[in-house]
Structures are given as C-alpha cells and as structure tokens.
C-alpha positions in Angstrom: 116.4 139.1 120.1 116.2 135.3 120.1 113.0 133.3 119.3 112.4 131.9 122.7 111.6 135.3 124.0 108.7 136.4 121.8 107.5 132.8 122.2 107.3 133.1 126.0 105.9 136.3 126.0 103.3 135.5 123.5 102.6 132.6 125.6 102.0 134.7 128.6 99.9 137.1 126.9 97.7 134.2 125.9 97.5 132.8 129.4 96.5 136.1 130.9 93.8 136.6 128.2 92.3 133.2 128.5 90.5 133.5 131.8 88.7 136.7 130.4 87.7 135.0 127.3 86.6 131.9 128.8 84.7 133.8 131.8 83.1 136.8 129.4 82.4 134.9 126.1 82.2 131.5 126.8 80.5 131.9 130.2 78.5 135.0 129.2 79.7 136.9 132.5 79.7 140.7 132.1 82.2 142.9 134.0 80.8 146.3 134.2 83.8 148.1 135.3 86.0 146.7 132.2 83.3 147.5 129.6 83.1 151.2 130.9 87.1 151.3 130.5 86.9 149.3 127.2 84.3 151.8 125.6 87.0 154.5 125.1 90.5 153.1 125.6 91.9 155.9 123.3 90.4 158.7 125.3 92.0 157.1 128.7 95.0 156.6 127.4 95.5 160.2 126.4 94.2 161.2 129.9 96.6 159.4 131.8 99.4 160.9 129.4 98.3 164.1 129.9 98.1 163.5 133.9 101.2 162.1 133.6 102.9 165.0 131.7 101.0 167.7 133.8 101.7 166.2 137.3 104.9 164.2 136.9 105.8 162.2 139.8 103.6 163.4 142.7 104.6 160.6 145.2 108.6 160.6 146.0 110.1 157.6 145.7 111.3 157.4 149.2 107.5 157.2 150.1 106.2 153.6 151.4 103.9 151.3 149.8 100.8 153.0 151.1 101.7 156.2 149.7 102.4 154.8 146.4 99.0 152.6 146.6 97.2 155.9 147.2 98.9 157.9 144.4 97.9 155.0 142.1 94.3 154.9 143.3 94.0 158.7 142.7 95.3 158.5 139.4 92.9 155.6 138.2 90.1 157.1 140.2 90.6 160.2 137.6 91.1 158.0 134.7 87.9 156.1 135.6 85.9 159.3 136.3 86.5 160.4 132.5 85.5 157.0 131.2 82.4 156.8 133.5 81.1 160.3 132.2 82.0 159.2 128.6 80.0 155.8 129.0 77.1 157.5 131.0 76.5 160.1 128.3 77.1 157.3 125.7 79.8 159.2 123.7 82.0 156.8 122.1 85.3 158.1 120.4 86.7 156.0 117.6 89.4 156.2 114.8 
C-alpha cells in the first residue's frame, strides 16, 4: 500500500465526519434517530450479522432496484426495532 491511499481515505473520513460534528457538537442539534442507533452499536452489529447468517441473500441479484431497496428497508427496520426497544427500556450494553 502506498502512502497516498491512506491519506486520501483519512481525508474522506474526516470530510464525512465534519458535518455531523458541526451540526451536533458545535450547533447543538440532536438527531434522535442516530442517538437510538448509537446507544448500542455492538448489539446492532451482532443483530445484522445474525440476520445475514440466518437468511443470507433474500433478494436475488437479478432483481431490480425497487426489490433491493425493499430488502434493505426491511433489514434496516429489524435492526432499528431492536435498537429502539433497548433504548426505550434504557438497556445499554457495553464492553
């Protein structure tokens, strides 16, 4: 690996993080949706891995964009429902 690639990747990461830092930390905005997901990220990671292992690819590759979007929405809603339930019950799992 050459030096320019890590520098380029780090710059892209910084630029994608910068708007959230400015809006949330400096500007004081609250994004409730992201705070629900951010309370238990390890649990969400485990849930999405388990769903992927149990079901594999539900949507065939030959499907159109609408089917892929529907599959993503269903997958995301399941993960978000788990995060919301933990957030509502004030359960925070830490290492």
